[in-house]
Structure formats: structure tokens, C-alpha cells
N, C-alpha and C positions, 0 to 999 in steps of 0.2 A: 504494500500500500504506500501511498504518498504522504509524506510528513504534513502535518497541519500546524498552523500558527494563528494567533488572533489577527484578524484582518483590521489592523489599526484600532481605533476606538470603538468600532462597531461591536467588538467582542466576539464576533462570529469566528469559529475555528475553521478557517478555509484551508483547503489543500493548497500547497505551494505552487501547484500548476492549476490554473483556472481554465475552464473550457472557453476558448475564444470563438465566439459565434461567427466570426468572419469566415471560418471554414465552411459555413453552411450557405454562403452567399448564392452559390449556384447549385447547391445540393438538392437532390430529389428527397421526397419524404422517406423513401426506403434507405437512402444514404444517411439521412438524419437519424433514423431509428437505429441504424447500426452504430453510428457515432455515439449516441446516447447510451446504448447498451455497453459500449466500450468504456465510457467515462465512469459509468456506474460500477463496472467491474473493478476499476482502479480506485473507487471511492471518491472520485472528484465530486465536490459538493458546492461548487461555485461556477456560475455561468456568466460570461461577460459578452454581450452582443451589442447590436446597434440598429437603429431604425434604417440606417443607410447600408446595411449588409444584405442587400438583395431580399430574398425570401426568408432570411434567417429567423426573424421573430415569428413569422407565420408557421414555419416548420417546427419551431420549438413549442408553439402553443399547445398542441395536444399533450405533450409531455409535461408541461407546466400545470395543465388542468388536472393531471393525474398525480404528479409527484411534486407539486409546488413546495411542500413543507421540507423536502429533502435538499433544497438548493437555495443558496444566496443568489438572487437574480439581479443582475445589473444590465442596464442598457444605456444607450447614448443618443444624443441628437446633434445634427449639424446645424440646427436652428440657432440663430444668434439673438433674435428678438424675443420679447415676452410672448407674443402670439404664436410665433413659430415653435417655441419650446412647449407652450401649453398644448398646442395641437399635437405635437410629437408625443407628449406624455400620454394623451388620450388614445392615440393610435397604437402606441406600444402596449398599453394595458389591454386593448382589444385583441391585438395580434398574439400576445403572449398568454391570453386567457387567464388573467390574474387581476386581483383587486388592488394590488400595490406592487411597487418596485422597491427592492432593497437598496439599490443604488441607481441614481440618475446622473449621467455625466455629460459634460460639454465636450464634444468630440473633435479631436484634431485641431486644437487652437494653436495657430502658428504665428500669425501677425499681430502686432500690437493693436492695430485698428479693430480687428474682430474681438480681441480680448476686451477692449474698452466698450464695445457695443454690448457684449454679454454682461459686463459688470455695471454699465451705466443705467440711467433712467429708461424704462421701457425695454430693458435687456432681458435675456434669457434667465439670468439668475433670479429675477423677480418671480418668474413662473415656477422655477424649481423650489424656491422658498415657500411660495403659496401652496404648491402641491405637497410639500413636506408638512405644512400646517394642517392640510386637509387629510393627511394620512395616506396619500397616494404614493408618496416617496418617503423613504426613511433616511437616506443619506445622499449627499451631493458630492460629486467628484469632477475632475477635469483631466483631460488627456491632451498630449501634444506630441507631435512628430518633428522631425528635422533636427539639425544641430542646435536650434534655438529652444528645444524642449526644456532643458533644465533652467534656462533663463525665464521662460514663461512661467514655470512652476515656482521659481523664487518669487516672482511678482504675484502669482496667484495666492501663495500662502501668506503673503504680507497684506493682502487685500480682503481675504475672506477665509473663514474657518472651514475649508474644504475637508472632506473625510477621506479622500483618496486622490492620488495623482498617478499618471501613467506616462511612460516615456521609453524610448529605445535604449537597449543596453546589451552588448555582447563583447567578445574579446577584441574584435576589430575596432569598435568604438572606443574601447578602453585604451587603445594605442594612440588615440588622438588626445594629446595632453590637455588641450583647452576644454574639449568636451568632457573628458574624464574628471577634470577638476570641478567643472560646473555640475556634473552629475552628482559627485560626492557631496557637494555643498547642498544641492537640492534635497538629496536623500537625508542628509544630516538634519536639515531644517524640518523635513516632514516627520522623521522619526522622533525628533524632540517634541513635536506637537501631537504625537501618536496618530499620525496620518498614514494610511496604508500606501505602499509603493508597489505599483505594478510595472513590469518590464515586458517589452515586446521586441521582436526581431532577434530573439535569442538563437534561433536555428538558421539564420541567414548565412549563406555562403558567399554570395556575390550577386551583382546584377546579371541578368541573362546575357550571355555572350551572343547567342543567336535566338531571337524571339520566335523565329519560325520553328525552332526545335523545343519550344517551351512545353514541358511535360507536367508541370504542377499548376495548381490554381493560385499559388502565391505569385505576387508581382515581382518578387526577387527569387533567385534560385536557392532553394534550401538544401541542407545536407540530406542525403537520402540513403545512407547506410547506418547501421546500428552503432558501429564504433565511433563514427564522426558525431552522430547525434548524442551519444553518451558524453563525449568530451565537451561539446557545446553546452548541453543542458547542465551537466555537473559543474562546469565553470560558472554558469549563470546562477545556479542555486547556491554557490559559495558566497554570493553577495548577501550579507546578513539581513534577514527580515523581509526580503522582497518576495513578490509573487509573480510567477511567469504566466502570461497569457499564451495558451497553446497556439501553434502556427495555423495559418489559414488554409490548410489542406487536410481534408478528412482521411485521405489515404495514408498520411504520415502520422496521424494522431496516435495509433497504437505504439509506434516506434518511440515517439516522444514521451508518452506516459510510461512506457517500459523503462526508459532511461531514468526518468524522475523517480520511479519506484525503487531503483537500486542505488540512489545517491548516498554516498557515505562521506566523501571528501573531495576537495577541489583537485583538478588535474594540475600537474606541475606546469610551469611556464615552458619547459622544454617540450612537454607533450602538446601544448597548444601551438607552439611555434611549428612543430612537426605537422600538426593538423593544417595550419595555414599553408605550409609548403606543399604537402601532398594533395590537398584539395584545391590548390590555387585559389584560396579564399581572399577576397578583397573587401576593403571597407565599404559599407553600405551607408552612404550619407543621406538619410531620409528623415 
């Protein structure tokens, strides 16, 4: 089974690998059913999806209707204004067939201008706070991509008492001194406030060299053998207190969960350098 930790101040004991609903963006119901059976086999008890992940919420709906009490359920919105976020919450509740969301997050906030829209008068934050007051949402989070993610989160945590942040982290990103320093600062700030930290892109190998030979549903090329997956995931899990969102490909989900279930210690730097060399892994600046 996969180790569990308190998910920030929520107190929920979440598995350190969360099921990333992006994997269901183009999945059939049958593929979704198989994925859900797989995560339940490994004891995964936390689902993180988004209104913008294709049919993900709709596919998860029948499972939430039946097993809602077994999962911490999080979703996201790309809406930046009050009305957009309010509408998004209502649609997510309908699609997921639930009366409440454990976590509602502002998705992929990169630019300062969109951050200010969310946080300002008539912004999406007002809708999230209102929904929390109404019992439709329990906790509020924010996610960011790109090399600016740690900077956005430093700003986020200084402006509002968010319950969770999400940002990219892997061995390649750790080799970028500026990003690594900003990441560590953001994580230190979050953990001091008992804010949950989620990381993504942990299994990314590189950009697609030839998009015509793309074999995975992820927009980056992931590792696709067990040894490489083990090293990437074990390295990511060695970051204290963080939670990994599983990669956006249902076919690789069992491999990733298997790696997480066997985590004991971090790989050595020599092992990771060998992985970078033999897999021709490159930085993924997203």
C-alpha cells in the first residue's frame, strides 16, 4: 500500500500519490472503471480532477455516487471571475454527482494579471469563499505551472489562507538553481502554514522528440519502464511532506502506483544522473 500523511490542515490522511483526473480527459467509461479499480486496489483515497479535463468529472460521477465517502475529492476551475467560478462549482457538483467538494482550486494560474483578477473584487475567490460558507466547498487551493509557479505561490500564500498549492517538481527541475531555490522557499512557507503541497510532472522524461510518434496521452513524454518510473517517483517522494498527482495517462497508472507502493528511500544522485543519461531525459520547463 501507499504511505498516507495528513493533507495539510484538512486533517485528511491522503495517500502520497493522488489520482490525477487529467488521465481521464479522453478516457472511455470502461477505461475509467479500470483506473478506479486500480487506485482502489492500491488504497488511493484522494482524487484531484478539473472541470477542464475533458470528460473526467462526468466519468468519475458514477463512482462518486457510489463511493463518495471513501475519497477526498478535489476539482479545479479555469474561471477567473466570480460568475465563472460559481458556475464551474455548480457544474462540477452535477458532473461528479456529489453535494460538496472537499477541495476547490484555481487552476493553472501563471500570470500576475489573472492572479489579480481571481483575488480582486468580483474575482473567483469570492465565489469559492461563498461556496465554502454554503457548505458546497470545504477547502480552497491554487495551482500553477511554468517556472513562475513557486513565485505565484509565494504571492498566493501572502494574500490568502489557501489550504493547498500545486506546482511542478522533478529531478530535472531541481537542476535549475533558480527554480529549485524558489520551490524550496514556497514549500517552506506552505508547510509553516500547514498548507498541503502537491507536485506534478514527476514522471516526465522530456518533450516529445517526434509528435507524430506520440504514444501517450500526456503532452510530455513520460518514463514508460518500471525501473525508470521507480527512480523518478522514489526521488519525488523523498521530498518531505509532498503529495504526487499521478500522471495523465491511465495506461501508466499501475506502473506509477506500483513504484509508490514500494518506496523506502531516495535514489542516490549517481542513480538519477544515470537515469538522465540512459533515458536522454531533458528539463521540462512548463
